Structure formats: C-alpha cells, structure tokens
C-alpha positions as a LaTeX table, in Angstrom:
\begin{tabular}{lrrr}
\hline
Residue & $x$ (\AA) & $y$ (\AA) & $z$ (\AA) \\
\hline
Unk1 & $-20.43$ & 9.54 & 13.71 \\
Unk2 & $-18.60$ & 6.24 & 14.15 \\
Unk3 & $-17.70$ & 3.89 & 11.32 \\
Unk4 & $-16.46$ & 0.33 & 11.33 \\
Unk5 & $-13.05$ & $-0.30$ & 9.75 \\
Unk6 & $-14.64$ & $-1.44$ & 6.46 \\
Unk7 & $-17.01$ & 1.53 & 6.25 \\
Unk8 & $-14.22$ & 3.93 & 7.20 \\
Unk9 & $-12.00$ & 2.55 & 4.41 \\
Unk10 & $-14.80$ & 2.95 & 1.85 \\
Unk11 & $-15.45$ & 6.48 & 3.07 \\
Unk12 & $-11.74$ & 7.36 & 2.94 \\
Unk13 & $-11.52$ & 6.03 & $-0.63$ \\
Unk14 & $-14.49$ & 8.21 & $-1.63$ \\
Unk15 & $-12.93$ & 11.24 & 0.06 \\
Unk16 & $-9.62$ & 10.59 & $-1.69$ \\
Unk17 & $-11.25$ & 10.18 & $-5.11$ \\
Unk18 & $-13.29$ & 13.32 & $-4.56$ \\
Unk19 & $-10.33$ & 15.35 & $-3.30$ \\
Unk20 & $-8.19$ & 14.09 & $-6.20$ \\
Unk21 & $-10.67$ & 15.64 & $-8.62$ \\
Unk22 & $-10.46$ & 19.06 & $-7.01$ \\
Unk23 & $-7.92$ & 21.30 & $-8.72$ \\
Unk24 & $-7.12$ & 23.25 & $-5.55$ \\
Unk25 & $-5.29$ & 21.87 & $-2.58$ \\
Unk26 & $-7.82$ & 19.99 & $-0.47$ \\
Unk27 & $-7.52$ & 18.95 & 3.14 \\
Unk28 & $-8.60$ & 15.64 & 4.56 \\
Unk29 & $-8.92$ & 15.39 & 8.30 \\
Unk30 & $-9.06$ & 11.99 & 9.91 \\
Unk31 & $-10.33$ & 11.80 & 13.46 \\
Unk32 & $-9.84$ & 8.78 & 15.68 \\
Unk33 & $-10.65$ & 7.98 & 19.25 \\
Unk34 & $-7.14$ & 7.09 & 20.46 \\
Unk35 & $-8.49$ & 4.39 & 22.75 \\
Unk36 & $-11.31$ & 2.77 & 20.76 \\
Unk37 & $-9.80$ & 3.24 & 17.29 \\
Unk38 & $-6.14$ & 2.65 & 18.18 \\
Unk39 & $-5.49$ & 0.04 & 15.46 \\
Unk40 & $-7.19$ & 2.10 & 12.74 \\
Unk41 & $-5.32$ & 5.21 & 13.86 \\
Unk42 & $-1.95$ & 3.44 & 13.78 \\
Unk43 & $-2.73$ & 1.99 & 10.33 \\
Unk44 & $-3.50$ & 5.49 & 9.04 \\
Unk45 & $-0.37$ & 6.97 & 10.62 \\
Unk46 & 1.93 & 4.14 & 9.51 \\
Unk47 & 0.58 & 3.66 & 5.98 \\
Unk48 & 3.63 & 5.34 & 4.46 \\
Unk49 & 5.89 & 2.89 & 6.30 \\
Unk50 & 4.07 & $-0.07$ & 4.73 \\
Unk51 & 4.29 & 1.54 & 1.31 \\
Unk52 & 8.03 & 2.05 & 1.77 \\
Unk53 & 8.47 & $-1.52$ & 3.00 \\
Unk54 & 6.66 & $-2.96$ & $-0.04$ \\
Unk55 & 8.58 & $-0.66$ & $-2.39$ \\
Unk56 & 11.89 & $-1.74$ & $-0.83$ \\
Unk57 & 10.90 & $-5.41$ & $-1.17$ \\
Unk58 & 9.95 & $-4.91$ & $-4.81$ \\
Unk59 & 13.24 & $-3.14$ & $-5.55$ \\
Unk60 & 15.22 & $-5.87$ & $-3.80$ \\
Unk61 & 13.47 & $-8.58$ & $-5.82$ \\
Unk62 & 14.04 & $-6.58$ & $-9.02$ \\
Unk63 & 17.72 & $-6.13$ & $-8.22$ \\
Unk64 & 18.24 & $-9.80$ & $-7.40$ \\
Unk65 & 16.51 & $-10.89$ & $-10.61$ \\
Unk66 & 18.40 & $-8.42$ & $-12.76$ \\
Unk67 & 21.91 & $-8.41$ & $-11.30$ \\
Unk68 & 22.48 & $-11.57$ & $-9.23$ \\
Unk69 & 23.88 & $-14.08$ & $-11.72$ \\
Unk70 & 24.08 & $-16.73$ & $-9.00$ \\
Unk71 & 20.27 & $-16.99$ & $-9.00$ \\
Unk72 & 19.08 & $-19.39$ & $-11.68$ \\
Unk73 & 16.45 & $-21.98$ & $-12.41$ \\
Unk74 & 13.78 & $-22.67$ & $-9.81$ \\
Unk75 & 14.98 & $-19.94$ & $-7.44$ \\
Unk76 & 14.83 & $-17.34$ & $-10.22$ \\
Unk77 & 11.34 & $-18.52$ & $-11.21$ \\
Unk78 & 10.16 & $-18.41$ & $-7.59$ \\
Unk79 & 11.45 & $-14.85$ & $-7.05$ \\
Unk80 & 9.86 & $-13.77$ & $-10.31$ \\
Unk81 & 6.50 & $-15.28$ & $-9.28$ \\
Unk82 & 6.70 & $-13.58$ & $-5.89$ \\
Unk83 & 7.33 & $-10.20$ & $-7.52$ \\
Unk84 & 4.51 & $-10.75$ & $-10.01$ \\
Unk85 & 2.15 & $-11.73$ & $-7.19$ \\
Unk86 & 3.15 & $-8.64$ & $-5.22$ \\
Unk87 & 2.25 & $-6.47$ & $-8.23$ \\
Unk88 & $-1.05$ & $-8.31$ & $-8.74$ \\
Unk89 & $-2.04$ & $-7.71$ & $-5.11$ \\
Unk90 & $-1.03$ & $-4.06$ & $-5.39$ \\
Unk91 & $-3.04$ & $-3.56$ & $-8.57$ \\
Unk92 & $-6.11$ & $-5.39$ & $-7.23$ \\
Unk93 & $-6.05$ & $-3.12$ & $-4.19$ \\
Unk94 & $-5.82$ & 0.00 & $-6.35$ \\
Unk95 & $-2.47$ & 0.94 & $-4.83$ \\
Unk96 & 0.65 & 2.40 & $-6.41$ \\
Unk97 & 4.29 & 2.38 & $-5.40$ \\
Unk98 & 5.18 & 5.69 & $-7.08$ \\
\hline
\end{tabular}
C-alpha cells in the first residue's frame, strides 16, 4: 500500500500514539521504496539530526541571552523573539526537544 507524504505522516503519528500507549516495547517498521520515496526515507532517517540541530540552536540562543552581556536592546529583543517563535513552532507541531 502506498501513501502520499501527508497520509504517511498522519499514519506514522497514529502508529506512534498507539505504540506509546502500549506498556511493552513495541516495534515500528517503516518501509520505503528507495527510488520513489527517497526524500521521505531520508527525512525519516535524518529526523534525529534535525532535532539535534534545533536543540543546538535553542541552546545557543539561550546561552547568548543569558550570558552574553554585550547583547542588549534591539538585538536582545530580536534573539528573544526568535527563540520564542522557535518554541511556538515546536509546540504547534507537537514536537519536543527532550
């Protein structure tokens, strides 16, 4: 059975929610056609890299706001807004950085 990217994402979310409710260790197997589904496959494989990248960016912004005394005024406000927006996007997507 083939799914479009949108349908696959919805299905994966349902599988994840279902498997999260199971007390035992559950397995999720993702199958991709390496030629037709190359982009989807790479997104699934590299998801942890994107999570790490966003986490690193968030930590860098946090560190700059907290410890860099040279950042003041408009620059401080801009960095703060960027970090807030990053968290809003994360929350709206139902993602976590933990």
